[in-house]
C-alpha positions, 0 to 999 in steps of 0.5 A: 520515537516519532508517531507515524500515520502509515497507509497500510492496505494489507498488501506485502509492501505496506505490511512490511513497512509497518513491521519495519517501523515497529522494529525501529520503535516508532508509534505506528498508526495504521490507516486503510482507505476504502476508496470504493475498490473492487474488494476490501479483503486486504483490509482484513490483513491490515487489521491482523497486522495492527493486532500483531504489532499492537498498533491502532488500525482505522479505515477511512470510508471514502467508498462513494468515490469509487463510483466516480473513478471509471476506467480502472479494474480496481474501481470499475466493475465493467473493466475486467481484471487483466492477466498481464502487466504493463509498464509506462504511464497511461497503459495499465488498466490496473492503475487508479490515477491520483490514488496515492494523492487521495490516500495521502490527503486523508492520511495527512488530515489524520496526522494533523488530528493525531499530532503525528510527525510523519505520514508513510506510504509503501511505494516501491521502486517498481511503482515509478514505471507506471504510477506517476504519483509514486515518483520522487518528484511527486512525493517532494511536491506533495509534502511541500504542499502539505506543509503549506496546507497544515501550517500552524496546525500540524507538527512543525517537523511534519514529513512524508516517508517512503522507506521502501522506495529504493527497493524492488518487490524482491527486496521487500520480500528479503526485508520482510523475511528479516522482520518476520513478516507472516506472508500468509497474513498479507493479500495481493490478488486483484480479484479478492476471491477465497485464494490468490488467483495466481493469474492477475498482474499482482499475483504474478508480481508476488510470485516473481518477487519470492522467486527473485528473493530466493524465498519459498512462497507460502501463498495459497494460489488457486492453480496450486490446489490439488 
């Protein structure tokens, strides 16, 4: 089966994607990217997923880039992590503009070196409302560019996969349940503390996804401590 370089942060979506590829029999290679984000806790869970799946896991160190990406709560320590969600381009302080393009560029370079047939990213349907570089138009343009950039060096059938792009986050939970994803071995919270904070936008989305899917949420949240 094709070898796939899967961008896996350690969050629910990307880990579920990795489990799906493994179930399908692919040779999946997990790639995490340190782009100078607020915390790297997710990467521990990406490593756990790789171990469970018997897959390679590597971390690309682009940490110096984070200092240049001002204005986002994910990369700028002067921007507080807000406790609400946003919809619409240009509105959310939780978005790092062009981040997917950055991650994909690294992943395609790895794909060339590894002679992989595809790169995969865990974009969901919900992402397109506020993340411009997650839209079908962006993905189509990006793979067209990469086929030009890597011509003669990459696998001739090089492709870009986004297998979760038609799913809401609740759909990801439903899929992950079928695949046996251990949800306590995924990380969502933007704050990166000992437990999920239950208050940031990412935690709200996680809780709402389990509720909408009708699946008990096993996550330990700070507000649920006795």
